[in-house]
N, C-alpha and C positions, 0 to 999 in steps of 0.2 A: 281528071277533075281533082281541084285544089286538096291538097291533104296537110294538116298540121298535126305533129307530132307534140302531143300533150305530155309532158314529163311531170308525173306527179312524184314529189320527193326531187324536184329540180335542184335543190340547192345541197343535197346530200354527197356522201364521199361517192357512191357509185356514179352520179351523175357527172360529178366533176374529174373522177380518176378514169372512167372508161367511156361514158355515153358522149361526153362533149369530144373527147379526142375521136372515136368512131365517127362522129357526124363532121368533124373536121377533114377527116380523110376522104368522106363522101363528097364533101365541098369539093376537095382538091381533085377528085375524079370526076366532078360533072355530074355526080349523082342527085346532088340537092342544088334545086335552081328554081326559078320563080313559082314553080308548082308547089314547093314544100316550104312551110314555115315551123319555126319550133317556139313552143310556150312552155315555159317553165312554171310549176306551182310550188310554193312552200312557203312555210310559216313566218320567215323573215319579213319584216316590215320595211322592204326595200322599194325604192323606185325601178323602173325598168333600167337607168343608166347605172345603177348601183350594181344591178345583177349582172349587167354587162361586164363590168369592171370585174366582178368576181370571176366570171367565166372566163375573161381574158387572163385573169392569174392562173387558173387551173390550166388552161390550153398551155401556156408559158411552161407550165411543170410537168404536165403530162403529155405533150403532143410537140415536143419539140422536133421529132421527125417531119412535122407537118410544115410546109412553108408558112412564113407569118402571113402572107397574104390572102391564103385560104383561111387561117384562124381568124384575120380580121372579117372575111366576107360571112364567116359563121355568125360571129358575133352581131354582125348586121342584122341578120336572120331572127336573132333572138329576142322573145319577149317575155315578160314575167307577171305573174298575178300572186298577190298573197291570198292564201286560203287554206282552208282545214279540210284535207282530202277526206276526213270522214262525214263531213257536213253536206248533205245534199244542196242547202242553199250556195255554198260556196262553189260546189262543182257546177251547179248550174249556170252561176254567173261566170266561170271559167270557159265553159262549152258555149256559152251565148257569144264568147269572143271569137269563135274559131270559124272561119269561112270553110265551107265543103266539108270534106270527111276527115273526121277525128281519128288520130291512132293514138290510144291512151295506154301509156307506158306507166305501169307501177314499178318506179325504183325506190321501193320503199323495203323496210324490214317486213319478214313474212308474218308476223304477228299484227301487221297493219292490213293486211290483203283482204280478209273478210269483211271488217266494218267499212272498207273502201268501196269495194264491190256492191255491199249491200247499200251503201250511200247512192251508188250509180244506178240501183234498181229505181231510185225514185225521181231519177231525171230522165226526161225523154231523150234519149240518144238519136242523132242523126242517123237516117239511112247510112249503112256501109260502114258504121264505126269498127275499128279494129281495137281489141284490148290485148295487150301484152304484160305476163307477169314474170317477175323475176323468180329466180329459185333461192331456197328451196320451197318448192309448192306445196305448203302446208306444215304442220307439225308432225303428223301422223297420217293414218290411212282414212280415219273418219273426218280428219279436217280437210283432206283433199278432196273426198267425196263431197263434202259441204261447200267447198271454193268450187268445184266443177257444178253443182248444182246452181249455186248463183250465176256463175258466168254462162252456163247455158239459158239462163232467163234472160241475159244481157244481150249474147250474139250468138250466131251459129257458131259451130264447133270449129269451122274452117276459118272462122275470124276471130278465134280465140289462140294465143300465142303463149305457149308456156315456155319461155326462155331457157336455154342452156348453152351459152357460149362455147363451151368445149367441142359442141357438134360441128361449130363453123371452123375448128381447128385444121391446118392443113393434113395434117398426118390421119387426124380421125376420119376426115372426108376420103381420104386415100385408101382406107379400109374398102369402100365401096368399088373405086376402080381396081385395085389390087384381085379382090376376089371376083368381080363379076363382068370386067373386062380383059380377063386372061383366063386361058384355059388351063393354064399350068396349075395355079393353086386349088381351084374349086374341088377337082376330083380327089383331093387328098384332105379336105377341111372338114373333117369327120373324126368319129370315136375310133375308127380303124386305123387312122394314122396319127391324130393328135394325141399326145400323152397327156399334156395339161398347157392351162393358160394363165398367165399373170398379167393381170392390170395395176401399173404401179404409178401413183403420183407422189413421189420423194421430194420434200422442199427443204432448203436450206434456210429459208425465212423463218423467224419466230412470228409473234402475234401482231408486230407492226401496228401498235396502235388500236386494233380491231375488237377490243374485248367485250364492247357493248354488243356486237352482234355474237362473236365466236364463243364467248364463254356460255351464251345459254345454246348453242349449236352444236359444236364439238366437232371433229373429223369426221365422225361416221355421217352425221346429218348434213355437213358442209361438203362433204366431197364423194362418198361412198353412194349415198343414197341417190344421188341424180348423175353427175360427171361420169362415174365410172362404171355405173350400172347401164348408163346409157352406151357407152363404150362397148361393154359385154354385149348388149343387144345387137348393135353393129357388126361386132364378130360373129356372133352366133347365129343370126337370122337366116332363113330361107331366103332364096332370090327372088327379090322383089319383080312384079311384073313392068314397072317403070320406076326411075328415081324421081319420084314426086311425093309431095306429102302424104296423101292418102295410102299409097303402096308401102312406103318405108315404115310410117306407123303401124299400118296393118301388120307388117311381119314382126317389126320390133316388139309389139304387143303380144303376138304369139309367143315369142321367146319368153319374155317376162312373166308370161302366166306358167310358163313350164319349169321356171327355177325354183328350186327348192332352197330354203332357208339352211343355214348350217346344221347338220345333223348333230353334233355334239360342240355345245358352246364353248366348254372349257378345252375341248382340243381344236377346234376350227375357228376360234376368233381370237384377236389379241387385243387390248387395248392397253394406251399408254399416255404418259404425261412426262413431258421434259422438266428436267432441273437445270440448275445455271451450269453454263460451260461455254466453251469458245467453238464458235462456226466460222470456219475460215477466216481466222484473224478476230472476228466479232465478239465480244464478251456478251453473252446473252443471260438476262436474270432468271431465275427461277421461274416458270410459269405463274405459280401461284403468288407470286411478289408482285406480278404486272398490276398497273392501275386499272380498276374495274373488274378484276376477277375476284368470284368469290370460291375460294378453296374447298367448301362444303359441296357445293355442286359435283366434285369431282369430275370435271370436264376432260374428256381424252383428246390430247392432240396428236394421236396415232390410233389408228383403226386398220385392223384387217379381219377379213372374213373370208372363207371358201364355201362355195355352194356348188351344186351340180344343176344340171338340165335335164329335167325327163322328157325327151324325146330322140327318136331314132338317130339323130345325126350326133348327138353329145352325150347319149346315156353313158355314165362312168367316168366323164372327165372332169376332173375338178379344175375350177374356175377360181383363181386367188385375187382378190381385189386388196389393194393396200394404199394408203396414203398417211403420211406423216408431216409434222413441221420441225424446224431446228436440228435436222439431222445433218450428219457430217458432210454428203454428197446427194446432189440432187439426182435422182433417176425418175424419167417420166416416158414411160414407153408400154406399148402392149407387146407382150411376147408369148409366141407359140412355140410350144416344144413339141417336137415330133418324136415318134417313136423310134427305138433303133431299127436298122435292119434286121430281118429274121434269120439271116445268116451271113457271118463275116467271112469273106475268103481270104484275108490278109492277116491270118493266124491269130495270135493272143493279143493284139495291139487294142489297148484300151482307149476306146473312142467316144467322144460326147456326141450327144443327139444332135441334128438339125436345129437349129433355132432360127425363127423368122422374128426379126424386133422392127418394131414400126415406134421411132422416138418422136417425141414431142419437145419443142423449145430447146435447141434447134430440131428442126424436122428433118427426119432422115428414115431411110429403109436400109437394114442390114439384114442379110441372110448368110448365117454362120454354117460353113461345110467343111467336112473331111475331104482332102483332096491329096492327090500324090505330091510327096515333097520334091525339092529340088535336088536332095542328095541321092541315097539308095532309092532306086526307081519304085519299089513297092512299099517305102516306109510313107504311112499317111500323116498329114500335118493339118492343123486346123487352120482354116482361111476365111475370111469374112469379105463379102462381096458388098460394099457401101455404096448407097447414093445418098448424096446431100440434096435436098430439095431446096429449090430458091424460095425466099419468103414470098407471101401473096402479096398483092398490092393492097389488100384491105386488110386490117387487124381481124380477129375474131367478131369484135364488138363492129367493127364497120361493116362486115359482110352480114352479120345480124341484121342490124338496124337496116340494112339496104332490103333484106328479105322481108322484114315486118311492115316498111313502108310500102312495098310493092305488092302485100298480101300474098306472099310467097310461102306457105306453111311448111316447105321441105325440112326446115329445120327447125321445126317445132315440135314440143313433145305432146302426145296426145293425152285425152282423159285418162283412157284406160293405162298407158305408160304410168301416168303420175300415180294414180293409185295402186299399180302392182309395184313399183318400186318400194313402196311405202309398207306393202304386205311382205316385201322379202325382209326389210330390215327390222320391222317391229319385234321380232322374237329375239332379235340380238339386242336391241334396246331394253326391251322387258328384262332379259338375263343380266345385263350388265346393271341396269338399275336394282335388281334384286341382291347383287353381289356374287352371283354365281362366276363370274370370270374377274379376277383381280386386276385393279389397275397398277400397273407395273411402270416405275419411274425408269428414266433413261438420261443421261447427260447430253446436254445440247452438244453438237458435234458429232455425236456417237453413231453407230448403224443403227440405232433404234432399241426398244425394249428387248429383254432376255423372253424367248418364247416359255421358258419355264420346262 
């Protein structure tokens, strides 16, 4: 059936920086053909040709890796309608232009999700409509529940996509293959053998002109509440019956229900904000001096917390989640630290525990082990077994868009997952808002805030 991707917010930063390049990759791969059109909706009073020129400029800036011929073919597929995404009459006019099955993608600020979805309830949606909503899904658990209630009035759960492009990253997907396609790891993937788990996404980038969104969100809402908790769910879930949307969502939801928020906010959480400094030769200003930032909000650019999972597999194992901006070095990985061997036959040699590292951007898998060295036969040395993973043919957004257009919910977040993720972080947000945890400053280019 003919499908049309209707991008609400089609003139925004997300559309120009991520969605259009992902669509260009699909054109290059032959996954967008005569059966798929793209219709962008925005407030700008543009003609269709003016929108196409805007899109061509964004593709040249952000999709240089895609052949120009594929970019041109995508531009030819693009349509444009001016409209207010919260106005039912405008949405009705937009959807009247869509032949066949609409795939409505809310590439919008999350503050506009609810009025947009409520406006859609006043429009008669065609049979088979799919609705995709960007992250973060809501502002808190109550908001997520309200969004879910409206979504369920519009489309069945299997046609509601709560997107998280991190789930389409190669290394994150490889968690599934590593665990469930190999006998080696799953028997030791539990509290009897694992000491702790760290899920880290440290960035050297600063605000990069995103104050309009970031200063009202912060690192906790922007990264930990969705991306990193989804990674935790994949690492910690029980084996699914199949690698499909229903099975993965059920197992991830079970894990998130069992996650207990930090026990001691002052001890188990850290929040920080960068000041002026130098990052890899780049001078970054103080976060509070960036245009669009309100210092009174005390928005954090670095967030950490430690949680536990109350189930048989993971009881007592701490899971540390961390993300920060303007740090001296990028570290993006899932690290599983195993317990030491119960008896060491090699005397009093001081050994480090085995560590499995799943790295993102660039994607790689590293297993750190203790092995006999090249010198004295019984002296142990640290060795790392490294596998560099070749890049996927499609970017994370390219893969995500392909799945949304195909109606495959494997990479979607379920209603329960969305609500449980907010349940986990809300006590942290409340403690931070109440001043129970100090906002620690750290110079841009440093290792982050002092934990105190």
